[in-house]
N, CA and C of each residue as an Amber inpcrd file, in Angstrom:
protein
   192
 100.9430000 -48.1170000   2.1160000 100.0740000 -47.8920000   0.9990000
 101.0320000 -47.9250000  -0.1380000 100.2700000 -48.7380000  -1.0430000
 101.2660000 -48.8570000  -2.6210000 100.5130000 -47.8960000  -3.3740000
 101.3630000 -47.0830000  -4.0250000 100.7010000 -46.1470000  -5.1640000
 101.1530000 -46.8540000  -6.3470000 100.2750000 -46.8220000  -7.2780000
 100.6740000 -47.1920000  -8.7590000 100.3240000 -46.0830000  -9.7170000
 100.6930000 -46.3840000 -11.1090000 100.3290000 -45.4690000 -11.9710000
  98.5980000 -45.6140000 -12.2890000  97.8410000 -44.5610000 -12.4450000
  96.3900000 -44.6740000 -12.6310000  96.1660000 -45.1840000 -14.2000000
  95.1720000 -45.6080000 -14.4250000  94.7430000 -45.9380000 -15.7630000
  94.8910000 -44.7670000 -16.7750000  95.1600000 -45.1870000 -18.0560000
  95.3730000 -43.9830000 -18.9790000  94.3670000 -43.2510000 -19.0040000
  92.9200000 -43.9190000 -19.2340000  91.8470000 -43.0840000 -19.4290000
  91.2840000 -42.2150000 -18.3420000  91.6980000 -42.7150000 -17.1660000
  91.6430000 -41.7380000 -15.9950000  92.5290000 -40.6540000 -15.9150000
  93.5410000 -40.8760000 -16.3560000  94.7610000 -39.7050000 -16.5250000
  94.1700000 -38.6890000 -17.5680000  93.6660000 -39.1960000 -18.6090000
  93.1990000 -38.1710000 -19.5140000  92.0760000 -37.2450000 -19.1690000
  91.0860000 -37.9260000 -18.4540000  89.9270000 -37.3090000 -18.0250000
  90.3440000 -36.2030000 -16.9150000  91.3020000 -36.7410000 -15.9030000
  91.6320000 -35.8300000 -14.9750000  92.3980000 -34.6680000 -15.4560000
  93.2560000 -34.9770000 -16.5550000  93.8810000 -33.8800000 -17.1240000
  93.1050000 -32.6610000 -17.9710000  92.1790000 -33.2910000 -18.5580000
  91.1560000 -32.5220000 -19.1840000  90.4000000 -31.5970000 -18.3780000
  89.8680000 -32.0700000 -17.0830000  89.1760000 -31.5990000 -16.0500000
  90.0160000 -30.2130000 -15.3860000  91.4470000 -30.6040000 -15.0800000
  92.1570000 -29.7440000 -14.8240000  92.4040000 -28.4700000 -15.7720000
  92.6280000 -29.0270000 -17.1320000  93.0540000 -28.0080000 -18.0570000
  91.8110000 -27.0300000 -18.3100000  90.3790000 -27.6030000 -18.2900000
  89.3570000 -26.6990000 -18.2410000  89.0620000 -25.6470000 -17.0830000
  89.5850000 -26.3160000 -15.8790000  89.4690000 -25.4180000 -14.7600000
  90.5620000 -24.2100000 -14.7580000  91.5890000 -24.4570000 -15.3750000
  92.6620000 -23.4730000 -15.5000000  92.3220000 -22.4230000 -16.6020000
  91.7180000 -22.9950000 -17.6100000  91.2800000 -22.2360000 -18.6420000
  89.9790000 -21.3490000 -18.2330000  89.2830000 -21.9040000 -17.4910000
  87.9080000 -20.9780000 -16.8270000  88.4400000 -19.9540000 -16.1250000
  89.5310000 -20.0950000 -15.3780000  90.1970000 -19.1070000 -14.3590000
  90.7050000 -17.8100000 -15.1130000  91.2110000 -18.2590000 -16.4050000
  91.7640000 -16.8150000 -17.1940000  90.6400000 -16.0440000 -17.5800000
  91.1730000 -14.7760000 -17.8340000  90.3660000 -13.8970000 -18.3390000
  89.8850000 -13.9280000 -19.9670000  89.6600000 -15.1430000 -20.3970000
  89.0900000 -15.5580000 -21.7380000  87.7910000 -16.0330000 -21.6510000
  87.0320000 -15.6960000 -22.6700000  85.6730000 -16.1640000 -22.7080000
  85.7140000 -17.6380000 -23.4290000  84.9160000 -18.6620000 -22.7410000
  84.7300000 -19.9640000 -23.4450000  83.3690000 -20.0830000 -23.5790000
  83.1620000 -20.6970000 -24.6880000  81.6690000 -20.8790000 -25.2650000
  81.0350000 -22.0550000 -24.4540000  81.4550000 -22.3310000 -23.1950000
  80.5780000 -23.3600000 -22.4520000  80.0820000 -22.9430000 -21.5190000
  78.6980000 -23.0920000 -21.2500000  77.8570000 -22.5800000 -20.2660000
  78.4610000 -23.0900000 -18.8640000  78.2900000 -22.1430000 -17.9020000
  78.6510000 -22.6600000 -16.4520000  80.0570000 -22.5980000 -16.0460000
  80.9030000 -22.3180000 -17.0930000  82.4080000 -22.1020000 -16.9850000
  82.5600000 -20.8180000 -16.6090000  82.9050000 -20.5510000 -15.4040000
  83.6170000 -19.0450000 -14.9670000  84.7390000 -19.4840000 -13.8950000
  84.8760000 -18.0510000 -13.4990000  86.1330000 -18.1650000 -12.4920000
  85.5820000 -18.6040000 -10.9230000  84.1460000 -18.5530000 -10.8930000
  83.7000000 -18.7430000  -9.4870000  83.6630000 -20.3460000  -9.3470000
  83.6630000 -21.2920000 -10.3290000  83.8230000 -22.6380000 -10.1090000
  85.0490000 -23.2710000 -10.7090000  86.1690000 -22.4250000 -11.1770000
  87.3150000 -23.0790000 -11.6700000  88.0450000 -23.9140000 -10.6940000
  88.0040000 -23.5390000  -9.2650000  88.8310000 -24.4640000  -8.2600000
  87.9990000 -25.8510000  -8.2490000  86.9260000 -25.8640000  -8.3990000
  86.2350000 -27.1650000  -8.2760000  86.6270000 -28.0050000  -9.4850000
  86.7660000 -27.4770000 -10.7580000  87.2630000 -28.4070000 -11.8880000
  88.6850000 -28.7890000 -11.5170000  89.5770000 -28.0030000 -11.1170000
  90.8080000 -28.2110000 -10.7540000  90.8900000 -29.5010000  -9.5700000
  90.0700000 -29.0550000  -8.6770000  90.0940000 -30.2540000  -7.5240000
  89.6050000 -31.4540000  -7.8780000  88.5680000 -31.5870000  -8.8670000
  88.1650000 -32.6750000  -9.3180000  89.0660000 -33.4900000 -10.1000000
  89.7150000 -33.2110000 -10.9330000  90.8720000 -33.4960000 -11.7480000
  91.9500000 -34.1020000 -10.8190000  92.3830000 -33.3000000  -9.9590000
  93.2140000 -33.8930000  -8.8820000  92.9390000 -34.9130000  -8.0470000
  91.4580000 -34.8810000  -7.7300000  90.9310000 -35.8970000  -6.8470000
  90.8680000 -37.2630000  -7.6080000  90.4040000 -37.2150000  -8.9300000
  90.4360000 -38.4900000  -9.7890000  91.8790000 -39.1080000  -9.9630000
  92.6620000 -38.3540000 -10.0010000  94.2710000 -38.7400000 -10.1500000
  94.5080000 -39.3100000  -8.8740000  94.3590000 -38.7630000  -7.8450000
  94.8110000 -39.2860000  -6.5360000  94.0160000 -40.4380000  -6.2920000
  92.8970000 -40.5800000  -6.4540000  92.1960000 -41.7690000  -6.2060000
  92.3900000 -42.9570000  -6.9990000  92.7540000 -42.5730000  -8.4270000
  93.2090000 -43.6640000  -9.4020000  94.4620000 -44.2500000  -9.0520000
  95.4000000 -43.5280000  -8.0720000  96.6440000 -43.9810000  -8.0140000
  96.6800000 -44.6070000  -6.5790000  95.7490000 -44.4220000  -5.9030000
  95.5880000 -44.9060000  -4.3920000  94.7250000 -46.1880000  -4.4330000
  93.9050000 -46.4720000  -5.1470000  93.1670000 -47.7960000  -5.1400000
  93.7100000 -48.7760000  -5.5730000  93.5410000 -50.0440000  -4.8200000
  94.4360000 -51.1540000  -5.2700000  93.8560000 -51.6810000  -6.5100000
  94.9300000 -52.3630000  -7.2480000  94.6300000 -53.0450000  -8.5170000
  93.7370000 -54.2530000  -8.3710000  92.9340000 -54.3570000  -9.4930000
  92.1030000 -55.3290000  -9.3610000  92.6630000 -56.8160000  -9.6230000
  92.3700000 -57.8110000  -9.0440000  92.7690000 -58.8940000  -9.1010000
  92.7280000 -59.7780000 -10.4360000  93.5080000 -60.6440000 -10.7810000
  93.2710000 -61.0970000 -12.1010000  92.1300000 -62.4830000 -11.9790000
  91.9360000 -62.8270000 -10.7520000  91.0420000 -63.8420000 -10.7250000
  89.5900000 -63.1790000 -10.8150000  89.3510000 -61.9300000 -10.5950000
  88.0010000 -61.2730000 -10.7560000  87.7660000 -60.9470000 -12.2050000
């Protein structure tokens, strides 16, 4: 399997999801509904999964 660097947009989205997950796990209050310590791990996992999938997917061919 060839791994490559993911698209910069996907990297930014994954980093934002992971950051939101970490911030929602901390004992601070965020003014976003639905963010709490119960679902913080899902945000972190989703950010990690997007980054892993973006680096493992094959690069699109130039002919397409």
